[in-house]
Each structure stands twice: as structure tokens, then as C-alpha cells.
C-alpha positions as CSV (number, residue, x, y, z in Angstrom):
1,M,0.1,0.1,-0.1
2,R,1.4,3.5,-0.8
3,L,0.6,6.6,1.1
4,P,-0.4,10.1,-0.4
5,D,3.4,11.6,0.3
6,D,4.8,8.9,-1.7
7,Y,3.9,10.8,-5.0
8,D,5.3,9.2,-7.9
9,D,5.6,11.2,-11.0
10,R,4.6,9.1,-14.0
11,S,2.6,11.6,-16.4
12,G,6.1,12.2,-18.6
13,L,5.2,16.1,-18.6
14,T,8.2,18.1,-18.4
15,P,8.1,21.4,-16.1
16,T,8.3,23.6,-19.3
17,V,5.0,22.3,-20.9
18,V,3.4,22.8,-17.4
19,S,4.5,26.2,-17.3
20,A,3.0,27.1,-20.8
21,I,-0.5,25.4,-19.7
22,V,-0.5,27.5,-16.6
23,A,0.4,30.8,-18.3
24,V,-2.4,30.0,-21.1
25,T,-4.7,29.2,-18.3
26,L,-4.5,32.4,-16.8
27,F,-4.6,34.4,-20.1
28,V,-7.8,33.2,-20.8
29,A,-9.0,33.9,-17.2
30,V,-7.9,37.2,-17.7
31,I,-10.1,37.7,-20.8
32,L,-13.0,36.5,-19.4
33,V,-12.9,39.1,-16.4
34,V,-12.4,41.7,-18.8
35,V,-15.5,40.6,-20.7
36,L,-17.3,40.3,-17.8
37,M,-16.6,43.7,-16.5
38,M,-17.4,45.2,-19.8
39,N,-20.7,43.7,-20.0
40,D,-21.4,44.8,-16.2
41,D,-20.4,48.3,-17.1
42,H,-22.6,48.4,-19.9
43,R,-25.8,47.0,-17.7
44,G,-24.9,49.5,-15.2
45,N,-25.4,52.5,-17.8
46,G,-28.4,51.3,-19.2
47,N,-30.6,51.1,-15.7
48,H,-31.6,54.7,-16.2
49,N,-33.0,54.5,-19.8
50,T,-36.1,52.2,-20.8
51,A,-35.8,48.7,-21.4
52,P,-34.0,47.6,-24.7
53,S,-36.3,46.9,-27.5
54,Q,-37.3,43.3,-28.2
55,S,-35.1,43.1,-31.1
56,A,-32.1,44.1,-29.2
57,Q,-32.9,41.2,-26.5
58,Q,-32.9,38.4,-28.8
59,T,-29.8,36.1,-28.2
60,P,-27.7,36.5,-31.4
61,G,-27.1,33.1,-33.1
62,P,-24.1,31.1,-33.5
63,T,-23.1,33.3,-36.5
64,S,-24.7,36.6,-35.5
65,P,-22.4,39.3,-34.1
66,V,-23.9,40.9,-31.3
67,I,-25.2,44.4,-32.0
68,V,-25.2,46.9,-29.2
69,Y,-27.1,49.9,-30.1
70,P,-25.9,53.4,-28.9
71,E,-28.5,55.3,-26.6
72,V,-29.9,58.7,-28.2
73,D,-27.7,60.5,-25.0
74,E,-24.7,59.2,-26.7
75,I,-25.7,60.2,-30.1
76,L,-26.3,63.8,-29.1
77,S,-23.4,63.9,-26.8
78,G,-21.2,66.7,-28.3
79,S,-24.1,67.9,-30.7
80,K,-26.3,71.0,-30.6
81,L,-29.1,68.8,-31.5
82,T,-31.9,67.9,-28.9
83,P,-34.4,64.9,-28.8
84,D,-37.1,67.4,-30.2
85,D,-34.8,67.9,-33.3
86,L,-35.2,64.3,-34.3
87,D,-39.0,64.1,-34.0
88,F,-39.6,64.0,-38.0
89,W,-43.5,63.1,-37.8
90,D,-44.5,67.1,-38.1
91,M,-42.9,66.7,-41.4
92,Y,-46.0,65.1,-42.9
93,P,-49.4,66.6,-43.2
94,P,-52.0,64.9,-40.6
95,S,-54.3,62.6,-42.5
96,E,-57.9,63.5,-42.5
97,S,-60.2,61.1,-41.0
98,P,-63.2,60.0,-42.9
99,S,-65.6,61.1,-40.3
100,A,-64.0,64.5,-40.1
101,T,-66.5,67.7,-40.2
102,P,-66.0,69.2,-43.6
103,E,-65.1,72.9,-43.4
104,P,-68.0,75.3,-44.2
105,S,-67.6,76.5,-47.8
106,A,-67.0,80.1,-48.4
107,S,-69.9,82.8,-48.9
108,P,-70.3,83.4,-52.6
109,E,-68.3,86.5,-53.7
110,V,-70.5,89.5,-54.7
111,V,-70.5,90.2,-58.1
112,E,-69.3,93.5,-59.2
113,N,-71.1,95.7,-61.4
114,D,-74.3,93.6,-60.8
115,P,-77.2,95.7,-62.0
116,A,-79.6,94.7,-59.6
117,T,-77.6,96.2,-56.7
118,D,-75.2,98.8,-58.4
119,G,-78.0,101.6,-58.0
120,K,-77.4,102.6,-61.6
121,H,-80.0,100.5,-63.3
122,T,-83.7,100.3,-63.0
123,L,-85.6,97.1,-64.0
124,I,-88.0,97.0,-67.0
125,Q,-90.7,94.3,-66.6
126,Y,-92.5,93.5,-70.2
127,S,-96.1,92.3,-70.4
128,N,-94.6,89.1,-72.2
129,G,-92.5,88.4,-68.9
130,K,-89.2,89.5,-70.5
131,E,-87.1,91.7,-68.1
132,E,-84.3,94.2,-68.9
133,W,-81.8,95.9,-66.4
134,V,-81.7,99.7,-68.1
135,L,-79.1,101.9,-67.2
136,I,-80.5,105.1,-65.2
137,S,-79.7,108.4,-67.2
138,P,-77.5,110.7,-65.3
139,Y,-78.9,114.0,-67.2
140,L,-82.7,113.3,-66.3
141,P,-84.1,115.1,-63.2
142,K,-84.8,112.1,-60.4
143,H,-87.7,112.3,-58.1
144,E,-87.2,113.1,-54.3
145,Y,-89.6,111.3,-52.4
146,D,-89.5,109.6,-49.3
147,F,-92.0,106.6,-49.7
148,T,-91.6,105.7,-46.1
149,K,-94.0,108.6,-45.9
150,L,-96.6,107.1,-47.8
151,V,-99.7,105.8,-46.0
152,C,-102.5,104.0,-47.3
153,Q,-105.9,104.7,-45.6
154,S,-108.9,102.7,-46.9
155,D,-107.2,102.1,-50.2
156,L,-106.5,105.9,-50.4
157,M,-102.7,106.6,-50.9
158,K,-101.4,109.8,-49.0
159,Y,-98.3,111.3,-48.6
160,F,-96.9,113.2,-45.3
161,V,-94.2,115.8,-45.0
162,D,-93.4,116.7,-41.2
163,G,-96.7,114.9,-40.3
164,K,-98.9,117.0,-42.9
165,Q,-100.5,115.4,-45.7
166,I,-99.3,117.4,-48.8
167,S,-101.0,114.9,-51.3
168,F,-104.4,114.8,-53.3
169,V,-106.2,111.7,-54.1
170,G,-107.9,111.3,-57.3
171,V,-109.8,109.0,-60.0
172,D,-109.7,108.8,-63.7
173,V,-113.1,107.9,-65.7
174,S,-114.5,107.2,-68.7
175,K,-117.5,106.0,-70.4
176,F,-116.7,102.5,-68.9
177,Q,-117.4,103.6,-65.5
178,D,-121.0,104.5,-66.8
179,Y,-123.0,106.9,-64.7
180,I,-121.1,108.5,-61.6
181,D,-122.5,110.3,-58.3
182,F,-119.7,112.9,-57.8
183,V,-121.2,113.9,-54.9
184,K,-120.4,110.6,-53.1
185,V,-117.1,110.3,-54.8
186,K,-116.4,113.8,-53.3
187,K,-117.5,112.8,-49.8
188,A,-115.5,109.3,-50.2
189,G,-112.4,111.5,-50.1
190,I,-111.7,112.1,-53.6
191,D,-110.0,115.3,-54.3
192,F,-109.5,115.6,-58.2
193,V,-110.7,113.4,-61.0
194,M,-108.9,112.8,-64.7
195,I,-111.8,112.6,-67.4
196,R,-111.3,111.1,-70.8
197,V,-112.2,113.6,-73.6
198,G,-112.0,111.0,-76.6
199,A,-110.1,108.9,-78.2
200,R,-108.6,107.4,-81.6
201,G,-109.1,104.2,-82.9
202,Y,-106.3,102.1,-83.0
203,G,-107.4,100.3,-86.0
204,T,-109.4,102.8,-88.0
205,G,-107.6,106.1,-87.0
206,Q,-111.1,107.5,-86.5
207,L,-111.4,110.3,-83.8
208,I,-114.1,109.9,-81.3
209,V,-115.6,112.1,-78.4
210,D,-116.3,110.1,-75.2
211,E,-120.0,109.9,-74.9
212,Y,-119.8,110.7,-71.1
213,F,-117.3,113.4,-71.3
214,S,-119.7,116.4,-71.4
215,D,-121.8,115.1,-68.2
216,N,-119.0,114.0,-66.2
217,I,-117.0,117.2,-66.6
218,K,-120.2,119.4,-66.0
219,R,-121.4,117.2,-62.9
220,A,-117.6,116.5,-61.3
221,T,-117.1,120.2,-61.5
222,D,-120.6,121.3,-59.8
223,A,-119.8,118.7,-57.0
224,G,-116.3,120.7,-56.0
225,L,-113.9,118.4,-57.5
226,D,-110.6,119.5,-59.5
227,V,-110.9,118.4,-62.7
228,G,-108.1,117.6,-65.4
229,V,-108.6,115.5,-68.7
230,Y,-106.6,113.1,-71.0
231,F,-106.9,112.0,-74.3
232,Y,-105.9,108.4,-75.9
233,S,-103.8,109.0,-78.9
234,Q,-103.3,107.0,-81.8
235,A,-101.6,109.4,-84.0
236,I,-98.9,108.1,-86.5
237,T,-97.6,111.8,-87.5
238,E,-97.3,115.2,-85.8
239,D,-100.3,116.3,-87.9
240,E,-102.5,114.0,-86.1
241,A,-101.2,114.8,-82.9
242,R,-102.0,118.5,-83.4
243,E,-105.4,117.2,-84.6
244,E,-106.0,115.4,-81.6
245,A,-105.0,118.3,-79.2
246,N,-107.6,120.7,-81.3
247,L,-110.3,118.4,-80.6
248,V,-109.7,118.4,-76.6
249,I,-109.3,122.4,-76.8
250,E,-112.6,122.3,-78.8
251,N,-114.5,119.8,-76.3
252,L,-113.4,121.9,-73.0
253,G,-114.7,125.0,-74.5
254,E,-115.6,127.0,-71.3
255,Y,-114.9,124.5,-68.8
256,Q,-112.6,125.7,-66.1
257,I,-110.1,123.0,-65.3
258,S,-107.3,123.2,-62.7
259,Y,-105.5,120.0,-63.5
260,P,-103.5,119.4,-66.6
261,V,-104.4,117.7,-70.0
262,A,-102.6,114.4,-70.3
263,F,-101.2,112.8,-73.8
264,N,-101.9,109.0,-73.4
265,M,-100.4,106.7,-75.7
266,E,-100.0,102.8,-74.9
267,L,-99.1,99.8,-76.5
268,I,-101.7,97.5,-77.5
269,E,-101.8,94.1,-76.2
270,N,-103.0,91.2,-78.1
271,D,-103.8,92.7,-81.2
272,T,-102.2,95.1,-84.0
273,A,-102.3,98.6,-83.7
274,R,-101.8,101.4,-86.5
275,T,-98.9,103.0,-84.0
276,D,-97.1,99.7,-83.7
277,H,-94.3,100.9,-86.5
278,L,-93.5,103.8,-84.7
279,S,-90.1,104.4,-83.7
280,K,-89.2,106.2,-80.3
281,T,-87.9,109.2,-82.3
282,E,-91.3,109.3,-84.2
283,R,-93.5,108.7,-80.8
284,T,-91.4,111.3,-79.0
285,A,-91.9,114.1,-81.9
286,I,-95.9,113.1,-82.0
287,T,-96.2,113.6,-78.1
288,K,-94.1,116.7,-78.3
289,A,-96.7,118.1,-81.2
290,F,-99.8,117.3,-79.0
291,L,-98.5,118.8,-75.9
292,D,-96.8,121.8,-77.6
293,T,-100.6,122.5,-79.1
294,I,-102.2,122.3,-75.7
295,A,-99.6,124.2,-73.6
296,A,-100.1,127.1,-76.3
297,A,-103.7,127.1,-75.5
298,G,-102.7,128.1,-71.8
299,Y,-103.4,124.2,-70.1
300,K,-101.1,122.6,-68.1
301,T,-99.5,119.6,-70.0
302,M,-98.9,116.0,-68.7
303,I,-97.4,112.9,-70.5
304,Y,-99.1,109.4,-69.1
305,G,-97.4,106.2,-69.4
306,N,-96.2,103.0,-67.4
307,K,-92.6,102.5,-66.7
308,Q,-91.7,100.8,-70.2
309,W,-93.5,103.5,-72.0
310,L,-91.8,106.2,-70.6
311,I,-87.9,104.7,-70.5
312,K,-88.2,102.6,-73.5
313,E,-90.8,104.0,-76.1
314,I,-90.2,107.5,-75.7
315,D,-87.3,109.8,-75.4
316,M,-88.1,111.8,-72.0
317,S,-84.7,114.0,-72.6
318,K,-86.5,115.8,-75.2
319,L,-89.8,115.8,-72.9
320,T,-88.5,117.6,-69.8
321,A,-91.0,120.6,-70.2
322,Y,-93.9,118.2,-69.4
323,D,-95.0,116.5,-65.9
324,V,-95.1,112.9,-65.9
325,W,-98.3,110.8,-64.9
326,L,-96.8,107.4,-64.0
327,S,-99.1,104.0,-64.2
328,Q,-97.7,101.3,-61.9
329,E,-99.3,99.0,-59.8
330,A,-97.2,98.5,-56.7
331,D,-97.1,99.2,-53.2
332,I,-94.0,101.5,-53.9
333,P,-92.9,102.6,-57.6
334,D,-89.7,102.2,-58.9
335,Y,-89.6,104.6,-61.7
336,P,-86.4,107.0,-61.2
337,Y,-87.0,109.8,-62.7
338,K,-89.2,112.7,-61.6
339,F,-93.0,112.5,-61.7
340,T,-96.1,114.2,-60.0
341,M,-98.8,112.0,-60.5
342,W,-98.9,108.2,-59.7
343,Q,-101.5,105.9,-61.0
344,Y,-101.3,103.1,-58.3
345,S,-104.2,100.9,-58.8
346,K,-106.8,100.0,-61.5
347,S,-109.1,98.2,-59.3
348,G,-110.4,101.0,-56.9
349,N,-113.7,100.9,-55.0
350,I,-115.3,104.1,-54.6
351,D,-118.7,104.9,-53.6
352,G,-120.5,106.8,-56.2
353,I,-118.8,104.9,-58.9
354,A,-120.3,101.4,-60.0
355,G,-117.7,98.6,-60.6
356,Y,-113.7,99.5,-60.7
357,V,-112.0,102.7,-60.9
358,D,-108.5,103.7,-61.4
359,L,-106.8,105.2,-58.3
360,N,-104.3,107.9,-58.3
361,I,-102.3,110.2,-56.0
362,S,-100.9,113.9,-57.0
363,F,-97.8,115.1,-55.1
364,I,-98.6,118.7,-55.8
365,D,-101.8,120.8,-55.7
366,Y,-102.5,121.6,-59.4
367,S,-105.4,123.8,-58.3
368,E,-102.7,126.3,-56.9
369,K,-99.7,125.5,-59.3
């Protein structure tokens, strides 16, 4: 039996080989210690940061190198950049949500030079439904009425200034109203009456005197009404216009009238008239010939017509010496030029007159003019 102290070296290793093995072992141990220290130091620096991403935690394969990603602070070390500078999401516009509320559409732009709002045009409405915006002449005198001062009382239109009525209510009549009780008309609040003297046939051209004229003017005057007259013209020449005017003067005779003699030439609807072919220049000359003849006899003169007639069918720039009797059924007239009388209704009801009658307002007192 061999005791432990009795070591018998039978390995065959020489002292030199043993020294080399010891040295290699020590070198490997040193390398391992250094690697472990480096890993511990890296984990210590990462304790204050967020946990590594899933991809960084994965164990690399046998052939995959270990990739250690630098931290943001390490990247920015020694740089003037800040973490906010690395936020690139603001570079892209936000996507619109399908359910997002659409932006309200912009208000429509105001159309410049719109004739309906520029204050330089007036609207003509024709009997066939056609409409036309017409430039208002800067050379014709304009009316200065404030229509907020118009008051309609029992279908009678009145105009007030400073609380005082300065207008006068009237009717215009012919044989079509048949017999009229002018005393009742006066009591109904009527101040004046325009009576038809006669007319010229629009087909035959024949002159006629209204069969009720003499009776109407006599009884209207006796009832205390102020009286004016009108003639319905279909003259196609200036000579015919003078012929019509002389017929009016002859039938007025000794009757005293305080309101004007009015010239009325209207377009005939739904039929052919002898005046259809007249030009604007010819109508203007015929109108002037009639009224000049009336004025020469010492009577006040007036042109009757609707807005279309006064603006489109005659040239008012050559007829400014005569007053205008406007015919327009409306709450407020929109004729821009000066007028002194306005026929505002063709369906009035006045005590003393059977059926409908035309209603008028005069803005001046012709009895004192």
C-alpha cells in the first residue's frame, strides 16, 4: 500500500510544458474577467433608460454578431441637437379622418357691377314676361320722394311731410264707368278726377269724343272736385297729334279745369295697332306736337305712361318740359325719374262709382300751380 506523500510522477510532462499550460489558463481567465467587467459596466449605464427593444434582447445566433445600439444621449453627446430635433413626424401633413366634419364653404363672392345692386340700373318688366336692366340716365331729373312717408288709408294713398298731408287723391274715369255720382265720390275722400275727352281708334284711326265726357265734366265740377282731362292717342304723324289736341281744346270750351291735359299713347296688347311701326323718335315727336299745342292754348300739360313706355318707347330727355303721370300698380313705384302723379291701382272701389276705377295720387296741388 502507497501513502499520499509517496507521489510518484509518471505523467511524462516536463516542467516547461506545465508552465505553458498555466500561462495560457491565466490569459484566458484574464480575458473572461475583462469581458464580464465590460458587460457589467454596460448594464450599469443602461439602468436609467427604458428597457431595450425586443429585437435588442434576442440572443444572437451562433454566427450572428452581437449588435449594441447606442443610446440617444450618446448620439447627441457633443452635438447641438436636442431630442425634439429628431421628431420627424411633423414633416408630414395629418391624414384626414373620414368622419371629420368638412370645413364650411366660403360665402359666395359679391358680383361686381351687378345691375340689381349697383344703384345705376332700373328693371323693366315687359308684358310678355321678359325683363331688362336699363341704365339710369344721369341727365334726367330724379324724383325726391321718401316713400316711407306714404300712408294707405282705406285704399287711398296719401303722402305726409312733417306730419302734414301734402298729397291729393284722385280717380280717372271714362264711359266705361257709366253713370257716376260725383257728390258721393267727393264725400268718399276724392280730391280730383281725370276725365277722358276722347280717343282715336287704334285700327281705323277715327277720332271719337267720349259719350260721357260732357256730363262727367259738368257734374264733377258742380260737386266741387278739381278736374283734369286726358286723350287716348293713336296718332302716327305730328299732324294727327295736333288734330287730336285741337279736338280736346274744342270740347273743353268754357269749362274751367285746374289739373293738366294728359297725353296717353299706350301699346295695344293682343292685337295689331296702327302705331306699332312707330320708332322711338317718331313717338317722341308726336307726343311733343300734341302737348305743345295744348300748352299754347294755356293749359297745363302731362305725359301718361307706364315705366316701360316712359323709358323705352319715348325719349324723355326731349320731353322734360312736361309733367309725368306714372302708371304702376305697386306698393312703392320704382320709376327713378321725376313724376308728379301716380296711378297706383286699377281696381279701386269708391262710393258713387259702379265697378272698379283707377286710383291716383298727386304729389302737388295743381289747383294752385
